[in-house]
Each structure stands twice: as structure tokens, then as C-alpha cells.
MOPAC internal coordinates of N, CA, C and O (Angstrom, degrees):
PM7 1SCF
backbone

  N    0.0000 0     0.00 0     0.00 0    0    0    0
  C    1.4480 1     0.00 0     0.00 0    1    0    0
  C    1.5241 1   110.93 1     0.00 0    2    1    0
  O    1.2310 1   120.99 1   138.34 1    3    2    1
  N    1.3268 1   115.71 1   -41.66 1    3    2    1
  C    1.4538 1   120.21 1  -179.09 1    5    3    2
  C    1.5264 1   111.12 1   -65.58 1    6    5    3
  O    1.2310 1   120.36 1   141.90 1    7    6    5
  N    1.3365 1   116.93 1   -38.10 1    7    6    5
  C    1.4636 1   120.70 1   178.20 1    9    7    6
  C    1.5233 1   111.11 1   -62.65 1   10    9    7
  O    1.2310 1   120.80 1   138.13 1   11   10    9
  N    1.3070 1   116.07 1   -41.87 1   11   10    9
  C    1.4634 1   120.25 1   179.45 1   13   11   10
  C    1.5225 1   110.97 1   -63.23 1   14   13   11
  O    1.2310 1   120.82 1   139.38 1   15   14   13
  N    1.3366 1   116.04 1   -40.62 1   15   14   13
  C    1.4569 1   120.55 1   179.48 1   17   15   14
  C    1.5243 1   110.53 1   -63.95 1   18   17   15
  O    1.2310 1   120.44 1   134.56 1   19   18   17
  N    1.3428 1   116.77 1   -45.44 1   19   18   17
  C    1.4654 1   120.96 1   179.53 1   21   19   18
  C    1.5278 1   111.01 1   -63.09 1   22   21   19
  O    1.2310 1   120.60 1   139.20 1   23   22   21
  N    1.3244 1   116.47 1   -40.80 1   23   22   21
  C    1.4637 1   120.00 1   176.73 1   25   23   22
  C    1.5229 1   111.05 1   -63.36 1   26   25   23
  O    1.2310 1   121.16 1   140.37 1   27   26   25
  N    1.3183 1   115.38 1   -39.63 1   27   26   25
  C    1.4594 1   120.56 1   179.37 1   29   27   26
  C    1.5324 1   110.96 1   -63.93 1   30   29   27
  O    1.2310 1   120.50 1   133.63 1   31   30   29
  N    1.3347 1   116.64 1   -46.37 1   31   30   29
  C    1.4655 1   121.55 1   178.93 1   33   31   30
  C    1.5296 1   110.27 1   -62.81 1   34   33   31
  O    1.2310 1   120.78 1   138.07 1   35   34   33
  N    1.3228 1   116.12 1   -41.93 1   35   34   33
  C    1.4601 1   120.82 1   179.08 1   37   35   34
  C    1.5330 1   110.95 1   -62.55 1   38   37   35
  O    1.2310 1   120.51 1   138.07 1   39   38   37
  N    1.3148 1   116.64 1   -41.93 1   39   38   37
  C    1.4639 1   121.13 1   179.04 1   41   39   38
  C    1.5265 1   111.07 1   -64.32 1   42   41   39
  O    1.2310 1   120.57 1   139.60 1   43   42   41
  N    1.3308 1   116.51 1   -40.40 1   43   42   41
  C    1.4673 1   120.25 1   178.81 1   45   43   42
  C    1.5251 1   110.27 1   -64.38 1   46   45   43
  O    1.2310 1   120.05 1   136.06 1   47   46   45
  N    1.3238 1   117.52 1   -43.94 1   47   46   45
  C    1.4712 1   120.70 1   179.29 1   49   47   46
  C    1.5228 1   111.44 1   -62.52 1   50   49   47
  O    1.2310 1   120.66 1   137.92 1   51   50   49
  N    1.3319 1   116.34 1   -42.08 1   51   50   49
  C    1.4613 1   119.87 1   178.33 1   53   51   50
  C    1.5268 1   110.75 1   -63.02 1   54   53   51
  O    1.2310 1   120.71 1   140.31 1   55   54   53
  N    1.3160 1   116.25 1   -39.69 1   55   54   53
  C    1.4668 1   120.72 1   179.31 1   57   55   54
  C    1.5243 1   110.56 1   -64.87 1   58   57   55
  O    1.2310 1   120.45 1   139.61 1   59   58   57
  N    1.3409 1   116.74 1   -40.39 1   59   58   57
  C    1.4602 1   120.19 1   178.13 1   61   59   58
  C    1.5254 1   110.90 1   -63.76 1   62   61   59
  O    1.2310 1   120.41 1   137.38 1   63   62   61
  N    1.3216 1   116.82 1   -42.62 1   63   62   61
  C    1.4634 1   120.47 1   178.20 1   65   63   62
  C    1.5257 1   111.06 1   -62.49 1   66   65   63
  O    1.2310 1   120.77 1   138.21 1   67   66   65
  N    1.3270 1   116.13 1   -41.79 1   67   66   65
  C    1.4602 1   120.25 1   179.53 1   69   67   66
  C    1.5218 1   110.87 1   -63.88 1   70   69   67
  O    1.2310 1   120.60 1   138.50 1   71   70   69
  N    1.3330 1   116.45 1   -41.50 1   71   70   69
  C    1.4601 1   119.07 1  -178.51 1   73   71   70
  C    1.5246 1   110.73 1   -67.96 1   74   73   71
  O    1.2310 1   120.09 1   148.51 1   75   74   73
  N    1.3276 1   117.44 1   -31.49 1   75   74   73
  C    1.4602 1   120.09 1   177.49 1   77   75   74
  C    1.5163 1   111.10 1   -67.22 1   78   77   75
  O    1.2310 1   120.55 1   139.20 1   79   78   77
  N    1.3172 1   116.56 1   -40.80 1   79   78   77
  C    1.4602 1   118.75 1  -179.10 1   81   79   78
  C    1.5187 1   111.71 1   -75.22 1   82   81   79
  O    1.2310 1   120.33 1   151.02 1   83   82   81
  N    1.3311 1   116.98 1   -28.98 1   83   82   81
  C    1.4627 1   119.61 1  -179.20 1   85   83   82
  C    1.5195 1   111.46 1   -72.44 1   86   85   83
  O    1.2310 1   120.51 1   135.48 1   87   86   85
  N    1.3111 1   116.64 1   -44.52 1   87   86   85
  C    1.4627 1   119.21 1  -174.43 1   89   87   86
  C    1.5218 1   109.50 1  -101.58 1   90   89   87
  O    1.2310 1   121.08 1   -85.69 1   91   90   89
  N    1.2935 1   115.53 1    94.31 1   91   90   89
  C    1.4542 1   119.38 1   175.89 1   93   91   90
  C    1.5224 1   107.98 1   -81.68 1   94   93   91
  O    1.2310 1   120.99 1   -48.05 1   95   94   93
  N    1.3087 1   115.72 1   131.95 1   95   94   93
  C    1.4556 1   118.20 1  -179.85 1   97   95   94
  C    1.5149 1   109.02 1   -78.27 1   98   97   95
  O    1.2310 1   121.39 1   -43.92 1   99   98   97
  N    1.3003 1   114.94 1   136.08 1   99   98   97
  C    1.4620 1   120.54 1   179.85 1  101   99   98
  C    1.5170 1   109.14 1  -109.44 1  102  101   99
  O    1.2310 1   121.79 1   -31.75 1  103  102  101
  N    1.3033 1   114.18 1   148.25 1  103  102  101
  C    1.4531 1   119.43 1   176.63 1  105  103  102
  C    1.5221 1   107.65 1   -80.72 1  106  105  103
  O    1.2310 1   120.76 1   -53.60 1  107  106  105
  N    1.2974 1   116.16 1   126.40 1  107  106  105
  C    1.4582 1   119.16 1   179.34 1  109  107  106
  C    1.5194 1   108.70 1   -73.10 1  110  109  107
  O    1.2310 1   121.70 1   -43.66 1  111  110  109
  N    1.3256 1   114.34 1   136.34 1  111  110  109
  C    1.4613 1   119.08 1   179.13 1  113  111  110
  C    1.5237 1   109.05 1   -95.92 1  114  113  111
  O    1.2310 1   121.34 1   -40.16 1  115  114  113
  N    1.2940 1   115.04 1   139.84 1  115  114  113
  C    1.4583 1   119.62 1   173.97 1  117  115  114
  C    1.5196 1   108.03 1   -77.18 1  118  117  115
  O    1.2310 1   121.04 1   -17.01 1  119  118  117
  N    1.2923 1   115.62 1   162.99 1  119  118  117
  C    1.4666 1   119.78 1   178.77 1  121  119  118
  C    1.5230 1   110.45 1   -62.23 1  122  121  119
  O    1.2310 1   120.40 1   142.10 1  123  122  121
  N    1.3217 1   116.83 1   -37.90 1  123  122  121
  C    1.4673 1   119.89 1  -179.48 1  125  123  122
  C    1.5306 1   110.75 1   -64.96 1  126  125  123
  O    1.2310 1   120.10 1   143.79 1  127  126  125
  N    1.3443 1   117.41 1   -36.21 1  127  126  125
  C    1.4663 1   120.53 1   177.44 1  129  127  126
  C    1.5187 1   110.50 1   -64.27 1  130  129  127
  O    1.2310 1   120.78 1   138.54 1  131  130  129
  N    1.3299 1   116.11 1   -41.46 1  131  130  129
  C    1.4593 1   120.06 1   178.98 1  133  131  130
  C    1.5244 1   110.65 1   -64.17 1  134  133  131
  O    1.2310 1   120.60 1   137.64 1  135  134  133
  N    1.3247 1   116.46 1   -42.36 1  135  134  133
  C    1.4642 1   120.17 1   179.55 1  137  135  134
  C    1.5216 1   111.13 1   -64.69 1  138  137  135
  O    1.2310 1   120.58 1   141.38 1  139  138  137
  N    1.3297 1   116.50 1   -38.62 1  139  138  137
  C    1.4646 1   119.83 1   177.13 1  141  139  138
  C    1.5171 1   110.83 1   -63.96 1  142  141  139
  O    1.2310 1   120.27 1   137.35 1  143  142  141
  N    1.3199 1   117.09 1   -42.65 1  143  142  141
  C    1.4619 1   120.92 1   179.48 1  145  143  142
  C    1.5230 1   110.63 1   -63.36 1  146  145  143
  O    1.2310 1   120.39 1   137.91 1  147  146  145
  N    1.3236 1   116.86 1   -42.09 1  147  146  145
  C    1.4697 1   120.27 1   178.08 1  149  147  146
  C    1.5239 1   110.62 1   -64.49 1  150  149  147
  O    1.2310 1   120.41 1   139.40 1  151  150  149
  N    1.3217 1   116.83 1   -40.60 1  151  150  149
  C    1.4608 1   120.68 1   177.99 1  153  151  150
  C    1.5174 1   111.89 1   -62.46 1  154  153  151
  O    1.2310 1   120.70 1   138.90 1  155  154  153
  N    1.3250 1   116.27 1   -41.10 1  155  154  153
  C    1.4613 1   119.89 1   178.15 1  157  155  154
  C    1.5199 1   111.16 1   -65.30 1  158  157  155
  O    1.2310 1   120.38 1   140.28 1  159  158  157
  N    1.3391 1   116.88 1   -39.72 1  159  158  157
  C    1.4626 1   120.17 1   178.03 1  161  159  158
  C    1.5210 1   110.56 1   -61.71 1  162  161  159
  O    1.2310 1   120.92 1   134.89 1  163  162  161
  N    1.3437 1   115.84 1   -45.11 1  163  162  161
  C    1.4688 1   119.61 1   179.40 1  165  163  162
  C    1.5208 1   111.11 1   -62.23 1  166  165  163
  O    1.2310 1   120.57 1   139.46 1  167  166  165
  N    1.3280 1   116.51 1   -40.54 1  167  166  165
  C    1.4558 1   120.22 1  -178.67 1  169  167  166
  C    1.5252 1   110.79 1   -66.17 1  170  169  167
  O    1.2310 1   120.02 1   138.48 1  171  170  169
  N    1.3230 1   117.57 1   -41.52 1  171  170  169
  C    1.4656 1   121.25 1   178.37 1  173  171  170
  C    1.5195 1   110.18 1   -63.69 1  174  173  171
  O    1.2310 1   120.55 1   136.40 1  175  174  173
  N    1.3291 1   116.55 1   -43.60 1  175  174  173
  C    1.4639 1   120.51 1   179.16 1  177  175  174
  C    1.5257 1   110.64 1   -62.33 1  178  177  175
  O    1.2310 1   120.67 1   138.83 1  179  178  177
  N    1.3206 1   116.32 1   -41.17 1  179  178  177
  C    1.4642 1   121.04 1   179.28 1  181  179  178
  C    1.5281 1   110.37 1   -63.99 1  182  181  179
  O    1.2310 1   120.35 1   138.22 1  183  182  181
  N    1.3351 1   116.94 1   -41.78 1  183  182  181
  C    1.4639 1   120.49 1   178.85 1  185  183  182
  C    1.5230 1   111.59 1   -65.02 1  186  185  183
  O    1.2310 1   120.25 1   139.90 1  187  186  185
  N    1.3327 1   117.12 1   -40.10 1  187  186  185
  C    1.4671 1   120.40 1   178.25 1  189  187  186
  C    1.5194 1   110.17 1   -62.99 1  190  189  187
  O    1.2310 1   120.65 1   135.22 1  191  190  189
  N    1.3252 1   116.37 1   -44.78 1  191  190  189
  C    1.4655 1   120.57 1   179.79 1  193  191  190
  C    1.5240 1   110.63 1   -62.87 1  194  193  191
  O    1.2310 1   120.28 1   138.30 1  195  194  193
  N    1.3184 1   117.08 1   -41.70 1  195  194  193
  C    1.4668 1   121.05 1   179.94 1  197  195  194
  C    1.5311 1   111.05 1   -63.76 1  198  197  195
  O    1.2310 1   120.62 1   135.37 1  199  198  197
  N    1.3267 1   116.42 1   -44.63 1  199  198  197
  C    1.4679 1   120.09 1   179.41 1  201  199  198
  C    1.5231 1   111.25 1   -64.52 1  202  201  199
  O    1.2310 1   120.30 1   141.02 1  203  202  201
  N    1.3227 1   117.02 1   -38.98 1  203  202  201
  C    1.4672 1   120.16 1   178.59 1  205  203  202
  C    1.5224 1   110.65 1   -65.04 1  206  205  203
  O    1.2310 1   120.40 1   139.26 1  207  206  205
  N    1.3262 1   116.84 1   -40.74 1  207  206  205
  C    1.4654 1   120.59 1   178.25 1  209  207  206
  C    1.5203 1   110.30 1   -62.47 1  210  209  207
  O    1.2310 1   120.31 1   136.02 1  211  210  209
  N    1.3216 1   117.01 1   -43.98 1  211  210  209
  C    1.4703 1   120.51 1   177.35 1  213  211  210
  C    1.5198 1   111.05 1   -62.24 1  214  213  211
  O    1.2310 1   120.44 1   140.12 1  215  214  213
  N    1.3199 1   116.76 1   -39.88 1  215  214  213
  C    1.4616 1   121.48 1   178.79 1  217  215  214
  C    1.5255 1   110.62 1   -60.88 1  218  217  215
  O    1.2310 1   120.43 1   134.44 1  219  218  217
  N    1.3328 1   116.77 1   -45.56 1  219  218  217
  C    1.4629 1   120.01 1   179.46 1  221  219  218
  C    1.5222 1   111.58 1   -66.52 1  222  221  219
  O    1.2310 1   120.49 1   146.03 1  223  222  221
  N    1.3220 1   116.67 1   -33.97 1  223  222  221
  C    1.4614 1   119.79 1   178.01 1  225  223  222
  C    1.5304 1   110.28 1   -64.65 1  226  225  223
  O    1.2310 1   120.59 1   139.71 1  227  226  225
  N    1.3386 1   116.48 1   -40.29 1  227  226  225
  C    1.4667 1   120.19 1   179.25 1  229  227  226
  C    1.5262 1   111.97 1   -71.26 1  230  229  227
  O    1.2310 1   119.89 1   160.62 1  231  230  229
  N    1.3233 1   117.81 1   -19.38 1  231  230  229
  C    1.4658 1   121.53 1  -179.92 1  233  231  230
  C    1.5303 1   113.88 1   -82.18 1  234  233  231
  O    1.2310 1   119.58 1   173.56 1  235  234  233
  N    1.3114 1   118.41 1    -6.44 1  235  234  233
  C    1.4639 1   120.51 1  -172.51 1  237  235  234
  C    1.5229 1   113.54 1   -54.99 1  238  237  235
  O    1.2310 1   120.29 1   131.20 1  239  238  237
  N    1.3164 1   117.05 1   -48.80 1  239  238  237
  C    1.4708 1   118.95 1  -178.12 1  241  239  238
  C    1.5268 1   111.01 1   -66.60 1  242  241  239
  O    1.2310 1   120.36 1   143.28 1  243  242  241
  N    1.3152 1   116.92 1   -36.72 1  243  242  241
  C    1.4694 1   120.06 1   177.69 1  245  243  242
  C    1.5217 1   110.86 1   -65.93 1  246  245  243
  O    1.2310 1   120.59 1   141.09 1  247  246  245
  N    1.3288 1   116.47 1   -38.91 1  247  246  245
  C    1.4659 1   119.55 1   179.38 1  249  247  246
  C    1.5261 1   110.91 1   -64.91 1  250  249  247
  O    1.2310 1   120.39 1   144.58 1  251  250  249
  N    1.3149 1   116.86 1   -35.42 1  251  250  249
  C    1.4750 1   119.78 1   178.48 1  253  251  250
  C    1.5221 1   110.98 1   -63.68 1  254  253  251
  O    1.2310 1   120.33 1   137.33 1  255  254  253
  N    1.3245 1   116.98 1   -42.67 1  255  254  253
  C    1.4652 1   119.37 1  -179.81 1  257  255  254
  C    1.5276 1   111.16 1   -69.85 1  258  257  255
  O    1.2310 1   120.14 1   146.50 1  259  258  257
  N    1.3253 1   117.33 1   -33.50 1  259  258  257
  C    1.4622 1   120.73 1   178.23 1  261  259  258
  C    1.5255 1   110.61 1   -71.66 1  262  261  259
  O    1.2310 1   120.22 1   149.29 1  263  262  261
  N    1.3242 1   117.18 1   -30.71 1  263  262  261
  C    1.4637 1   121.15 1  -177.60 1  265  263  262
  C    1.5225 1   112.36 1   -61.89 1  266  265  263
  O    1.2310 1   120.13 1   160.00 1  267  266  265
  N    1.3247 1   117.36 1   -20.00 1  267  266  265
  C    1.4668 1   119.66 1   179.12 1  269  267  266
  C    1.5269 1   111.75 1   -72.85 1  270  269  267
  O    1.2310 1   119.74 1   162.52 1  271  270  269
  N    1.3243 1   118.10 1   -17.48 1  271  270  269
  C    1.4633 1   122.66 1   177.57 1  273  271  270
  C    1.5306 1   108.60 1  -105.17 1  274  273  271
  O    1.2310 1   119.35 1   -68.73 1  275  274  273
  N    1.3367 1   118.84 1   111.27 1  275  274  273
  C    1.4749 1   120.97 1  -172.34 1  277  275  274
  C    1.5295 1   114.84 1   -59.87 1  278  277  275
  O    1.2310 1   119.60 1   135.72 1  279  278  277
  N    1.3488 1   118.38 1   -44.28 1  279  278  277
  C    1.4706 1   118.94 1  -177.17 1  281  279  278
  C    1.5262 1   111.22 1   -66.75 1  282  281  279
  O    1.2310 1   121.02 1   136.18 1  283  282  281
  N    1.3117 1   115.65 1   -43.82 1  283  282  281
  C    1.4636 1   120.10 1  -179.17 1  285  283  282
  C    1.5218 1   110.67 1   -67.51 1  286  285  283
  O    1.2310 1   120.82 1   143.87 1  287  286  285
  N    1.3205 1   116.04 1   -36.13 1  287  286  285
  C    1.4556 1   120.07 1  -177.74 1  289  287  286
  C    1.5254 1   111.42 1   -60.22 1  290  289  287
  O    1.2310 1   120.55 1   135.16 1  291  290  289
  N    1.3354 1   116.55 1   -44.84 1  291  290  289
  C    1.4667 1   120.58 1  -179.48 1  293  291  290
  C    1.5266 1   110.44 1   -63.96 1  294  293  291
  O    1.2310 1   120.44 1   135.55 1  295  294  293
  N    1.3282 1   116.76 1   -44.45 1  295  294  293
  C    1.4646 1   120.37 1  -179.18 1  297  295  294
  C    1.5289 1   111.44 1   -63.32 1  298  297  295
  O    1.2310 1   120.98 1   138.35 1  299  298  297
  N    1.3244 1   115.73 1   -41.65 1  299  298  297
  C    1.4661 1   119.54 1  -179.37 1  301  299  298
  C    1.5220 1   110.19 1   -66.59 1  302  301  299
  O    1.2310 1   120.10 1   136.61 1  303  302  301
  N    1.3234 1   117.42 1   -43.39 1  303  302  301
  C    1.4656 1   119.99 1   179.32 1  305  303  302
  C    1.5259 1   111.39 1   -62.20 1  306  305  303
  O    1.2310 1   120.45 1   139.19 1  307  306  305
  N    1.3335 1   116.75 1   -40.81 1  307  306  305
  C    1.4675 1   119.96 1   178.00 1  309  307  306
  C    1.5276 1   111.03 1   -64.83 1  310  309  307
  O    1.2310 1   120.87 1   136.77 1  311  310  309
  N    1.3301 1   115.93 1   -43.23 1  311  310  309
  C    1.4698 1   119.83 1  -179.86 1  313  311  310
  C    1.5248 1   110.94 1   -63.28 1  314  313  311
  O    1.2310 1   120.51 1   137.99 1  315  314  313
  N    1.3207 1   116.63 1   -42.01 1  315  314  313
  C    1.4686 1   120.20 1   179.75 1  317  315  314
  C    1.5232 1   110.31 1   -66.11 1  318  317  315
  O    1.2310 1   120.45 1   138.57 1  319  318  317
  N    1.3287 1   116.74 1   -41.43 1  319  318  317
  C    1.4668 1   120.07 1   178.87 1  321  319  318
  C    1.5281 1   110.97 1   -62.93 1  322  321  319
  O    1.2310 1   120.35 1   137.87 1  323  322  321
  N    1.3304 1   116.94 1   -42.13 1  323  322  321
  C    1.4679 1   120.43 1   178.08 1  325  323  322
  C    1.5249 1   110.98 1   -63.97 1  326  325  323
  O    1.2310 1   120.87 1   138.47 1  327  326  325
  N    1.3343 1   115.94 1   -41.53 1  327  326  325
  C    1.4609 1   120.85 1   179.61 1  329  327  326
  C    1.5275 1   110.52 1   -62.12 1  330  329  327
  O    1.2310 1   120.39 1   134.69 1  331  330  329
  N    1.3260 1   116.86 1   -45.31 1  331  330  329
  C    1.4656 1   120.51 1   178.78 1  333  331  330
  C    1.5272 1   110.79 1   -61.85 1  334  333  331
  O    1.2310 1   120.79 1   139.91 1  335  334  333
  N    1.3289 1   116.10 1   -40.09 1  335  334  333
  C    1.4623 1   120.35 1   179.73 1  337  335  334
  C    1.5255 1   110.96 1   -64.07 1  338  337  335
  O    1.2310 1   120.45 1   135.96 1  339  338  337
  N    1.3350 1   116.75 1   -44.04 1  339  338  337
  C    1.4688 1   120.41 1  -179.89 1  341  339  338
  C    1.5247 1   111.00 1   -63.24 1  342  341  339
  O    1.2310 1   120.65 1   140.71 1  343  342  341
  N    1.3283 1   116.37 1   -39.29 1  343  342  341
  C    1.4658 1   119.50 1   179.98 1  345  343  342
  C    1.5237 1   110.37 1   -67.55 1  346  345  343
  O    1.2310 1   120.31 1   141.27 1  347  346  345
  N    1.3236 1   117.01 1   -38.73 1  347  346  345
  C    1.4639 1   119.06 1  -179.78 1  349  347  346
  C    1.5269 1   111.56 1   -67.51 1  350  349  347
  O    1.2310 1   119.89 1   156.58 1  351  350  349
  N    1.3321 1   117.82 1   -23.42 1  351  350  349
  C    1.4638 1   121.52 1   179.32 1  353  351  350
  C    1.5222 1   112.77 1   -80.76 1  354  353  351
  O    1.2310 1   119.99 1   164.98 1  355  354  353
  N    1.3211 1   117.63 1   -15.02 1  355  354  353
  C    1.4696 1   121.33 1  -177.23 1  357  355  354
  C    1.5069 1   111.02 1   -63.20 1  358  357  355
  O    1.2310 1   120.10 1   180.00 1  359  358  357

């Protein structure tokens, strides 16, 4: 009888430990916190887009010199198009 009781207590303790690890408590966010996080995301995205635009503007003279070489020109245009696409997906 005592063995059964000890096994029962042990099983209950193991179950409690498992339930603690399964259910992690999360901090509830207020609506204002969510809005702040969304605002920060938008601002970061806007800054990335602005920096990319400036980068492409500075590349203009380099692109002109590369355009004189047909094989390189195609590769550069494809790379720039892919880069712009990836940035727009951010």
C-alpha cells in the first residue's frame, strides 16, 4: 500500500513539473504596447527602404560604366532587381 502511495505522489509531482514546462506564462501586452511595436516596425522598414534608395542613387555612375559590358550588365541588373524585391518583402 505504501509503495502505491509513493508511486502516486511521484506521478503527481512529475505531472505538475510537466505542466509547468508546457504552459509558459506570457506577459500580456497592452494595446498601446502593440501599437508602439507596430510603429517601430514601420519606422525600421521605412529607414531600410530609404537607405536602399540612397544606395541605388549612388550606384548610378557605376551602373553606367558596367552597362558597357553586356554580360556584366545583365548580371548586375538581375542582382539589383532581386535586391529591390527582397527589400520590398521586408
